[in-house]
C-alpha positions as a Python dict, from the first residue, in 0.01 Angstrom:
ca = {
    (1, 'M'): (0, 0, 0),
    (2, 'V'): (68, 372, -56),
    (3, 'A'): (148, 602, 236),
    (4, 'V'): (-171, 764, 361),
    (5, 'D'): (-195, 1119, 490),
    (6, 'I'): (-429, 1155, 787),
    (7, 'D'): (-545, 1513, 808),
    (8, 'A'): (-799, 1717, 1000),
    (9, 'Q'): (-1061, 1696, 721),
    (10, 'L'): (-1067, 1315, 726),
    (11, 'A'): (-1095, 1305, 1104),
    (12, 'A'): (-1362, 1577, 1106),
    (13, 'A'): (-1575, 1377, 863),
    (14, 'F'): (-1617, 1095, 1114),
    (15, 'Y'): (-1592, 1268, 1450),
    (16, 'P'): (-1822, 1510, 1628),
    (17, 'D'): (-1738, 1877, 1651),
    (18, 'P'): (-1424, 1952, 1848),
    (19, 'P'): (-1461, 2062, 2208),
    (20, 'D'): (-1490, 2432, 2290),
    (21, 'R'): (-1168, 2423, 2486),
    (22, 'V'): (-864, 2203, 2428),
    (23, 'P'): (-661, 2102, 2736),
    (24, 'P'): (-335, 2297, 2757),
    (25, 'Y'): (-8, 2143, 2649),
    (26, 'D'): (108, 1923, 2938),
    (27, 'R'): (466, 2034, 3007),
    (28, 'D'): (516, 1781, 3288),
    (29, 'L'): (418, 1492, 3060),
    (30, 'A'): (637, 1637, 2786),
    (31, 'S'): (943, 1649, 3010),
    (32, 'R'): (882, 1294, 3136),
    (33, 'L'): (844, 1158, 2782),
    (34, 'R'): (1149, 1346, 2656),
    (35, 'E'): (1352, 1205, 2943),
    (36, 'M'): (1217, 856, 2866),
    (37, 'G'): (1315, 903, 2501),
    (38, 'R'): (1666, 1012, 2598),
    (39, 'R'): (1709, 728, 2845),
    (40, 'T'): (1568, 439, 2639),
    (41, 'G'): (1562, 572, 2283),
    (42, 'C'): (1186, 511, 2251),
    (43, 'H'): (852, 565, 2423),
    (44, 'R'): (768, 197, 2471),
    (45, 'D'): (709, 237, 2846),
    (46, 'F'): (456, 515, 2776),
    (47, 'Y'): (250, 281, 2558),
    (48, 'R'): (242, 29, 2845),
    (49, 'S'): (119, 281, 3102),
    (50, 'P'): (-232, 247, 3252),
    (51, 'A'): (-320, 604, 3145),
    (52, 'W'): (-239, 528, 2779),
    (53, 'R'): (-416, 191, 2783),
    (54, 'R'): (-731, 351, 2927),
    (55, 'L'): (-729, 634, 2670),
    (56, 'R'): (-656, 389, 2387),
    (57, 'A'): (-962, 182, 2485),
    (58, 'E'): (-1178, 498, 2488),
    (59, 'V'): (-1059, 603, 2141),
    (60, 'L'): (-1119, 257, 1995),
    (61, 'A'): (-1466, 247, 2154),
    (62, 'S'): (-1551, 593, 2017),
    (63, 'M'): (-1543, 452, 1662),
    (64, 'H'): (-1685, 113, 1763),
    (65, 'G'): (-1351, -51, 1690),
    (66, 'E'): (-1348, 51, 1324),
    (67, 'S'): (-1042, 179, 1137),
    (68, 'L'): (-1083, 536, 1014),
    (69, 'V'): (-884, 497, 690),
    (70, 'E'): (-1077, 193, 571),
    (71, 'L'): (-1406, 351, 680),
    (72, 'A'): (-1329, 654, 464),
    (73, 'A'): (-1232, 433, 169),
    (74, 'S'): (-1535, 203, 187),
    (75, 'P'): (-1807, 261, 449),
    (76, 'A'): (-1964, -76, 367),
    (77, 'R'): (-1653, -273, 462),
    (78, 'F'): (-1570, -320, 831),
    (79, 'V'): (-1200, -334, 923),
    (80, 'R'): (-1117, -367, 1292),
    (81, 'A'): (-894, -99, 1441),
    (82, 'D'): (-624, -233, 1670),
    (83, 'T'): (-395, 71, 1685),
    (84, 'V'): (-444, 432, 1793),
    (85, 'H'): (-245, 680, 1585),
    (86, 'H'): (-113, 1011, 1719),
    (87, 'V'): (-172, 1272, 1447),
    (88, 'L'): (69, 1499, 1635),
    (89, 'R'): (368, 1268, 1684),
    (90, 'V'): (470, 1189, 2041),
    (91, 'S'): (835, 1252, 1955),
    (92, 'R'): (755, 1609, 1847),
    (93, 'W'): (451, 1695, 2066),
    (94, 'P'): (490, 1483, 2382),
    (95, 'G'): (265, 1711, 2589),
    (96, 'Y'): (-37, 1611, 2379),
    (97, 'A'): (30, 1235, 2403),
    (98, 'L'): (-266, 1181, 2639),
    (99, 'H'): (-509, 1426, 2477),
    (100, 'P'): (-763, 1315, 2214),
    (101, 'W'): (-782, 1675, 2083),
    (102, 'A'): (-491, 1915, 2038),
    (103, 'L'): (-383, 2239, 1873),
    (104, 'D'): (-168, 2201, 1564),
    (105, 'E'): (113, 2436, 1457),
    (106, 'E'): (-139, 2672, 1297),
    (107, 'G'): (-356, 2693, 1609),
    (108, 'R'): (-639, 2476, 1472),
    (109, 'V'): (-813, 2222, 1693),
    (110, 'V'): (-743, 1876, 1547),
    (111, 'R'): (-833, 1523, 1646),
    (112, 'N'): (-503, 1391, 1782),
    (113, 'L'): (-590, 1024, 1840),
    (114, 'I'): (-737, 820, 1554),
    (115, 'P'): (-820, 447, 1549),
    (116, 'L'): (-650, 259, 1265),
    (117, 'S'): (-587, -97, 1157),
    (118, 'H'): (-227, -217, 1179),
    (119, 'A'): (-192, -205, 798),
    (120, 'A'): (-331, 149, 777),
    (121, 'H'): (-103, 263, 1060),
    (122, 'D'): (199, 121, 876),
    (123, 'A'): (86, 299, 559),
    (124, 'V'): (48, 630, 745),
    (125, 'H'): (407, 601, 866),
    (126, 'G'): (535, 486, 525),
    (127, 'R'): (608, 132, 638),
    (128, 'A'): (460, -87, 367),
    (129, 'F'): (524, -456, 304),
    (130, 'G'): (691, -519, 640),
    (131, 'G'): (961, -256, 613),
    (132, 'A'): (1028, 106, 538),
    (133, 'V'): (926, 229, 194),
    (134, 'R'): (1239, 241, -20),
    (135, 'N'): (1326, 533, -241),
    (136, 'T'): (1366, 468, -611),
    (137, 'P'): (1729, 397, -705),
    (138, 'L'): (1928, 683, -852),
    (139, 'T'): (2059, 464, -1135),
    (140, 'E'): (1932, 146, -1296),
    (141, 'E'): (2099, -183, -1223),
    (142, 'W'): (2280, -326, -1525),
    (143, 'W'): (2275, -692, -1435),
}
């Protein structure tokens, strides 16, 4: 599977118009998540929190449990979404981790949370076939 780029146009095709006002960047949440990242090296505890689980269920229900990438590829084929993808990565934009809508670097309102299947989520992050996508070798092997 090839890495997939989720952008604002794809999300806008399947979601209603963005809200008039996007919640401000949550600096308290950002500092807590940065501290969690420093302490544990990941945000695993965040993904186990009741606030995230509640929001995840809302996002999955908003698309009736269907994966956005597969829906865009073939509307006739149903593929169940089991993962919610942050368009603005939690490691870079932790203050938007609990917001379905956010402002990107250019000031545009974008859908931040998108339901995806596990395979599509791996493809978005460049993890195909059970591992990271490998770069092509610099030289050919001779044996």
